[in-house]
C-alpha positions in Angstrom: 83.8 134.7 101.0 85.3 133.3 104.2 88.9 133.8 105.3 91.0 132.4 108.1 94.4 133.7 109.1 96.7 131.1 110.6 100.3 130.5 111.6 101.9 127.6 110.0 103.1 125.1 112.6 104.5 122.4 110.4 108.3 122.5 110.7 108.7 122.2 106.9 106.0 124.7 106.1 104.2 124.4 102.8 106.9 122.6 101.0 106.9 119.3 99.0 104.8 116.7 100.8 102.7 119.1 102.9 101.9 121.3 99.9 100.8 118.2 98.0 98.6 117.1 100.8 97.1 120.6 101.2 96.5 120.9 97.4 94.8 117.4 97.4 92.6 118.4 100.3 91.7 121.8 98.7 90.7 119.9 95.5 88.0 118.0 97.4 86.0 121.2 98.0 83.9 122.9 95.3 84.8 126.4 96.5 87.6 128.4 95.0 90.4 128.5 97.6 93.4 130.8 97.7 96.3 131.1 100.1 97.8 134.5 100.7 101.2 135.4 102.2 101.8 139.1 102.2 101.2 140.4 98.7 101.6 136.9 97.2 98.7 134.6 96.5 98.4 131.0 95.3 95.7 128.7 94.1 95.3 126.2 96.9 95.0 123.3 94.4 98.4 124.0 92.8 101.3 122.3 94.6 103.8 124.5 92.7 102.0 127.7 93.5 101.9 126.8 97.1 105.6 126.0 97.2 106.4 129.3 95.5 104.9 131.1 98.4 107.9 129.9 100.4 105.6 129.8 103.5 107.7 128.3 106.3 107.1 127.4 109.9 105.9 130.3 112.0 104.7 132.3 109.0 101.2 133.7 108.9 99.0 133.0 105.9 95.4 133.7 105.0 93.1 131.2 103.5 90.3 132.6 101.4 87.5 130.3 100.3 84.5 131.3 98.1 81.7 129.0 97.1 79.1 126.5 98.2 81.3 124.9 100.9 83.5 127.9 101.7 83.1 127.6 105.5 84.0 123.9 105.6 86.9 124.5 103.2 88.4 127.4 105.2 88.0 125.6 108.5 89.5 122.3 107.3 92.4 123.8 105.4 93.2 126.2 108.3 93.3 123.2 110.6 95.7 121.4 108.3 98.1 124.4 108.4 98.0 124.3 112.2 98.8 120.6 112.3 102.0 118.7 111.9 100.7 117.2 108.6 100.8 113.6 109.9 101.4 112.5 106.3 98.0 110.7 106.2 97.0 110.5 102.5 93.4 110.5 103.4 93.4 114.1 104.8 90.4 115.9 103.4 88.8 112.8 101.9 85.1 113.2 101.3 85.3 117.0 101.8 85.7 116.5 105.5 88.6 115.8 107.8 89.0 112.7 110.0 87.7 113.1 113.5 91.2 112.7 115.0 91.5 116.3 116.1 91.6 118.3 112.9 88.1 119.7 113.2 
């Protein structure tokens, strides 16, 4: 298992559109991925579960990935949380992120 603790930089946090983009990107990895905030945890592939974390800007969360591509998943998803979620629907396509600064 690999984990990354990051501070959410997006001004809307993991709400609505960013949560959907994050879940979509998480779904492109074969590893099981969870997002933890305090004692709460959410399946990274579930938009609703991510939104229920109420993880806003400036909050610290931990991404845990376990599986075949755990390192890539944790790194890519951590980078997303530290970005401004540029609203690009191709984020995470092909199990890797674009070379525009995410990783």
